[in-house]
C-alpha positions as CSV (number, residue, x, y, z in Angstrom):
1,M,26.4,6.2,15.7
2,L,26.7,9.1,13.3
3,Y,26.1,8.8,9.6
4,K,25.2,11.2,6.7
5,E,22.7,11.7,3.9
6,G,24.3,14.4,1.8
7,T,25.6,17.0,4.2
8,A,23.0,16.3,6.9
9,E,24.1,14.3,10.0
10,F,21.9,11.6,11.5
11,E,22.4,9.7,14.8
12,G,21.3,6.1,15.0
13,A,22.0,3.3,17.5
14,F,23.5,-0.1,16.8
15,L,23.0,-3.1,19.2
16,K,24.7,-6.4,18.6
17,A,22.8,-9.7,18.9
18,Q,23.2,-11.6,22.1
19,T,24.3,-14.9,20.8
20,A,26.2,-17.9,22.1
21,K,30.0,-18.1,21.4
22,N,30.7,-18.8,17.7
23,Q,27.0,-18.4,16.9
24,K,26.1,-16.0,14.2
25,A,23.3,-13.4,14.4
26,K,20.1,-14.4,12.6
27,G,20.0,-11.1,10.7
28,T,19.6,-7.4,11.3
29,V,16.4,-5.6,12.1
30,V,16.3,-1.9,11.1
31,I,13.9,0.0,13.3
32,I,12.2,3.2,12.1
33,H,10.9,5.4,14.8
34,D,7.6,7.1,15.3
35,W,7.1,10.9,15.2
36,D,8.9,11.4,18.5
37,G,12.2,10.6,16.7
38,L,14.6,8.0,18.0
39,T,13.9,7.6,21.7
40,D,14.2,5.0,24.5
41,Y,11.1,3.2,23.1
42,E,13.0,2.1,20.0
43,I,16.0,1.1,22.1
44,K,13.9,-1.1,24.3
45,R,12.5,-2.8,21.3
46,A,16.0,-3.2,20.0
47,E,17.1,-4.8,23.2
48,L,14.3,-7.3,23.0
49,L,15.3,-8.3,19.5
50,T,19.0,-8.7,20.5
51,Q,17.9,-11.2,23.1
52,Q,16.4,-13.2,20.2
53,G,19.6,-13.3,18.3
54,F,19.2,-10.3,15.9
55,N,21.4,-7.3,15.4
56,V,19.5,-4.1,15.4
57,F,20.1,-0.7,13.9
58,A,17.6,2.0,15.1
59,L,17.9,4.7,12.5
60,D,17.2,8.4,12.6
61,M,14.8,10.1,10.1
62,F,14.9,13.6,11.6
63,G,18.6,14.4,12.0
64,K,21.1,14.6,14.9
65,G,19.7,16.2,18.0
66,N,16.2,16.6,16.5
67,R,13.8,14.9,18.9
68,P,10.6,16.9,18.9
69,V,8.6,17.1,22.0
70,E,5.6,19.4,21.2
71,Q,2.9,17.8,19.0
72,E,3.1,20.6,16.5
73,K,6.8,20.1,16.0
74,K,6.2,16.4,15.6
75,K,3.7,17.1,12.9
76,A,6.0,19.5,11.2
77,E,8.9,17.1,11.1
78,T,6.9,14.3,9.7
79,A,5.2,16.6,7.2
80,K,8.6,17.6,5.8
81,L,9.2,14.0,4.8
82,Y,5.6,13.1,3.8
83,D,5.8,16.1,1.4
84,D,9.2,15.1,0.0
85,R,9.1,11.4,-0.6
86,P,12.4,11.3,-2.5
87,R,14.2,12.7,0.5
88,M,12.3,10.3,2.8
89,R,13.7,7.4,0.7
90,R,17.2,8.9,0.6
91,I,17.3,9.2,4.4
92,L,16.0,5.6,4.9
93,N,18.5,4.3,2.3
94,A,21.4,6.0,4.2
95,G,20.3,4.2,7.3
96,L,20.0,0.9,5.5
97,E,23.5,1.4,4.0
98,T,24.9,2.1,7.5
99,A,23.2,-1.0,8.9
100,A,24.6,-3.1,6.0
101,R,28.1,-1.9,6.8
102,L,27.8,-2.6,10.4
103,A,26.2,-6.1,10.0
104,P,26.0,-7.4,6.4
105,G,23.4,-10.1,5.7
106,K,19.6,-10.6,5.9
107,T,17.8,-7.4,6.8
108,F,14.3,-6.7,8.1
109,L,12.5,-3.3,8.4
110,L,10.3,-2.6,11.5
111,G,8.4,0.7,11.6
112,Y,6.2,2.3,14.2
113,C,3.4,4.8,13.3
114,F,5.3,7.3,11.1
115,G,8.0,4.7,10.8
116,G,5.5,2.2,9.6
117,A,4.6,4.5,6.8
118,V,8.3,4.9,6.0
119,A,8.7,1.1,5.9
120,L,5.9,0.8,3.4
121,E,7.4,3.6,1.4
122,H,10.4,1.4,0.9
123,A,8.1,-1.4,-0.2
124,R,7.0,0.8,-3.0
125,A,10.6,1.6,-4.1
126,P,13.4,-0.4,-5.7
127,Q,14.4,-3.1,-3.3
128,S,17.7,-4.4,-2.0
129,P,17.7,-8.2,-2.4
130,D,18.8,-8.4,1.3
131,I,15.5,-7.1,2.6
132,R,13.8,-10.2,3.8
133,G,10.7,-8.8,5.5
134,I,8.9,-5.4,6.1
135,A,6.7,-4.7,9.2
136,S,4.5,-1.9,10.1
137,F,3.0,-1.4,13.6
138,H,0.0,1.0,13.7
139,G,1.5,2.8,10.8
140,G,0.0,4.9,8.0
141,L,-1.2,2.6,5.2
142,K,-2.4,4.8,2.4
143,T,-0.5,4.7,-0.9
144,P,0.4,8.1,-2.3
145,P,-0.9,8.9,-5.8
146,G,1.3,7.5,-8.5
147,Q,3.0,4.9,-6.3
148,A,2.6,1.1,-6.4
149,Y,4.1,-1.8,-4.4
150,T,7.1,-3.4,-6.0
151,T,8.8,-5.3,-3.1
152,S,9.7,-8.9,-3.3
153,A,9.8,-9.1,0.5
154,P,6.8,-10.3,2.5
155,L,4.9,-7.7,4.6
156,F,3.6,-7.9,8.2
157,I,1.0,-5.4,9.3
158,A,-0.1,-5.0,12.9
159,H,-3.2,-2.8,13.3
160,G,-5.5,-1.8,16.1
161,G,-9.2,-2.5,15.5
162,A,-10.0,0.7,17.5
163,D,-7.5,2.9,15.6
164,T,-9.2,6.1,14.7
165,A,-6.1,7.7,13.1
166,V,-5.8,4.9,10.5
167,P,-9.3,3.5,9.8
168,L,-10.0,-0.1,8.9
169,E,-10.9,1.1,5.4
170,D,-7.1,1.8,4.8
171,V,-6.4,-1.8,5.9
172,T,-8.8,-3.3,3.4
173,N,-7.6,-1.0,0.7
174,L,-4.0,-2.1,1.4
175,A,-5.0,-5.8,1.2
176,T,-6.7,-5.2,-2.1
177,E,-3.6,-3.5,-3.5
178,L,-1.3,-6.3,-2.3
179,E,-3.5,-9.0,-3.7
180,K,-3.5,-7.4,-7.1
181,V,0.3,-7.4,-7.3
182,K,0.6,-10.8,-5.6
183,I,2.8,-9.7,-2.7
184,V,2.8,-12.0,0.3
185,Y,1.5,-10.4,3.4
186,D,0.0,-11.0,6.9
187,I,-2.3,-8.5,8.4
188,E,-3.3,-8.8,12.1
189,I,-6.1,-6.7,13.7
190,Y,-6.3,-6.5,17.4
191,S,-9.8,-5.8,19.0
192,G,-10.1,-2.8,21.2
193,A,-6.5,-1.6,20.3
194,P,-6.2,2.1,19.5
195,H,-3.5,3.9,17.5
196,A,0.0,3.3,19.1
197,F,-1.2,0.4,21.1
198,S,2.3,-1.0,21.5
199,V,3.9,2.1,23.1
200,F,4.9,1.1,26.7
201,G,3.5,3.4,29.4
202,S,1.3,5.4,27.1
203,P,-2.5,5.8,27.5
204,A,-2.9,3.9,24.3
205,Y,-0.9,0.9,25.4
206,R,-2.8,-2.4,25.3
207,E,-0.9,-5.3,26.8
208,S,-2.8,-8.1,25.1
209,A,-2.4,-6.5,21.6
210,D,1.2,-5.7,22.3
211,K,2.1,-9.3,23.3
212,K,0.2,-10.9,20.5
213,S,1.6,-8.6,17.8
214,W,5.1,-8.9,19.1
215,L,4.9,-12.7,19.1
216,A,3.5,-12.6,15.5
217,F,6.2,-10.3,14.4
218,T,9.1,-12.2,15.9
219,N,7.7,-15.4,14.4
220,F,7.6,-13.6,11.1
221,I,11.2,-12.6,11.1
222,E,12.3,-15.9,12.6
223,S,10.7,-17.8,9.7
224,Q,12.1,-15.5,7.1
225,S,15.6,-15.5,8.6
226,A,15.6,-19.3,8.5
227,K,15.2,-19.3,4.7
228,P,18.3,-19.4,2.5
């Protein structure tokens, strides 16, 4: 699924909800990938969500054909967007607009690692009224200087207690920020779970934390999608 931001091309993937005949989808989940770019991991997550009655658009933050393999290239691609937040937002908004054209209605954001940081970037930007919930799994949680949370959507944060890349201090700082501006949020911390604990087949994968966090997340979007 090709779409553009300016002159740059991006390649996402759209999966339709698996619903009974004449039954509407519960909403659309927009998945934001980690620093690997859009890979089979996001597609697997998308497939799980379609089984629960959600449409899914897995967007692309790096550009068509750009799926870095070496760690230094992954760092370079994410650094480009961390250093240019307006462009990060434009690319995300292009993906959201594409998702809205494909499946109008209630929309949720789900980001992994780098994607989690992007999802929270959107929570600090002007919001579409159709964004019903924003979720970050083992994502970056620090707020850049000069930014503040403005979203009206509730947040769900899944974090590993043994994450050394994103320390628990960042979690408590985020909670303090959200309390000050009275944003509804749920933060779940999973004992013994390192950074990227939900990535199937990786050394960091922790089945217990993955299953608990996935159930909590799906309960989160189910409850929000049931609201008018």
